[in-house]
N, C-alpha and C positions, 0 to 999 in steps of 0.2 A: 463341479464336474467330477464324476467318478471315472477314473482311468482303469484301475484294476479292482476286481471284486473277487475275493476268495471266500468260498463257503464250504463248510464241511458238514456232511450228514453221515454219521456212523463212520464207516471206513472209506467213504467216497469223498474226494476233494474235487471241487469244480472251480476252475479259474475262468473268469470272463473278463473281457477287456474292450475298450473302445478307443482305438488309436486314430480313427479317421478325423475326429474333430479336435485332435490335440494340436496345439499351437503355442508351445511355451517359448517365450523369447527371452534371451539372456544376453544383454549387451549387443543386440542386433542380430544375433545368430539364432536360428531356429534349432531347438534342442531335440526335435523329433527323432533324429537318427539315434541319439543316445537312449531314448526310450525303447526303440525297436531292438537295439543291441542288448539292452538290459533284459527285456522280456525274452528275447531269443536265448540269451545266456542262462537265464533262470530255468527256462524250459529244457534246454540241452543238459544242464547240470542235473536236473531232477531225473531226466531219462537215463543219463549215465549212471546215477546212483541206483536206480531201479534195476538196470541191466547188470551192474556190478554185484548186486545182491542176489541174483539168480544162482542157485546151486545147479551145476551141470551134473546130471545123473551119471553115476559110475565113472566120473573122471577123477583120477588120482595122480595126474602128472604134475610136474613142477611149473610148467609154463602157464601163466595166468590167462586162460582162454577168454574170459569175459573182457578184459582190456584189449586183447587182440581183436576180438569180434567188434568191439566198439570202434577201435581205430581204423580197421579195414572198412567197416560200414561207413564211417565218416569220410574216408578217402573217396569211396565210390560216390556217396551222395554229394559231396562238395564238387567233384568233377562234373557229375551229371547235371546238377542244378545250375551251376554257373555256366556250363556250356549252353544249356537251353536258355538261360536268362540273358546271356550276352549275344547269342546268335539268332534267337527267334523272338522271345518276349522282350518288350521294352519294360523290363521289371524296374520298378522304382528303386533308386539307389539306396534309400533308407531301408526298404524291405530286403534288398540284397544284403546289406550290412547286417540286418537282423538275423537273416538265415545263415550267412557264411561266417561272419565274425562272432555273432552272438550265439546262435544255436549250435552250429557245428564246432565253433571254437571251444565252447564249454563242454560239448558232448565228447569230442575227441580229447585225448590226454597224453601228450608226449611226456610230460613230467612224471606221470604215473608209470609209463613204460620204463623210463630211466630209473625211477625209484625201485620198481619191482626187479629190474635187472641187477641193480646193486645188491638188493637183498638176496637174490639167487647166488650171486658171487660170494657174498659174506657167508652164506651157508655151505659154500664149497661146490655148488652146482654150476660149475663153469660151462659145461657143455649145454645145459639148459639155458643159461644166460645168453650164450652166443647164438644158440638156436632161436631163442625168443626174439632177439634183435634182428637176426637175419630173416626169419619168417615174417616179422612185422614189416620190415622194409620191402621185401619182395612182394608180399601180398598187398601191401598198401599201394605200391607202384602199379601192380597189375590191375587192381580194382579201380584205381584212379584212371588208368588208361581205358579200362572196360567202360567206366562211366562216361568218358568222352565219346567213345565209339558208339555206345548205346544211345546216347543223347543225339548224336549226329544221325544215326539210323532213324530214330523217331522223327527228327526234324525233316529228313528227306522224305519220309512217308507222308508227313503232314503236307509238305509242299507239293508232292506228287498228287495227293488227293485233292488239294485245292486247285491244281492245274487241270485235273481231269473232270471237274465238276461240270455237268451238262446243264444247259438252260432248258427248263421246261416251262412252256407257256405259249401264248399266241405270238406269232410274229407277223408284222404288217407287210 
């Protein structure tokens, strides 16, 4: 059984997978969640690498904007996805782990934020280092909160639409 298939044609890489039929058993425990986490982690790490590699046009500041964007986006996505997953969808626990722990855990990077802050301090850019940490925490908290609020707003609209659906057809 093929679980992952990676093909490359020129500059294009395609990853295909089949996790629905996966049932690896080790000592009586189903290992499916670890496969979801691993796949999510690989995908999140690749996306982080791609975003870190993007050159921001005309940016000459000391604060690493790419890492800031990654971590803030991760805060927003984690809050939004888990709010919807826990309050509306009955999302499979293994899939939830694959998204939250795997994908977003590998996508966001607290250790890189710390390393980049130390490098800024070693170079004598103390104000930039303090600003970077402060902005990261404030924006991360704000966008986590915004993700929850947006998710709940979407949920309330879905529930409202479902309750306002009219029956069309013949009545006896």
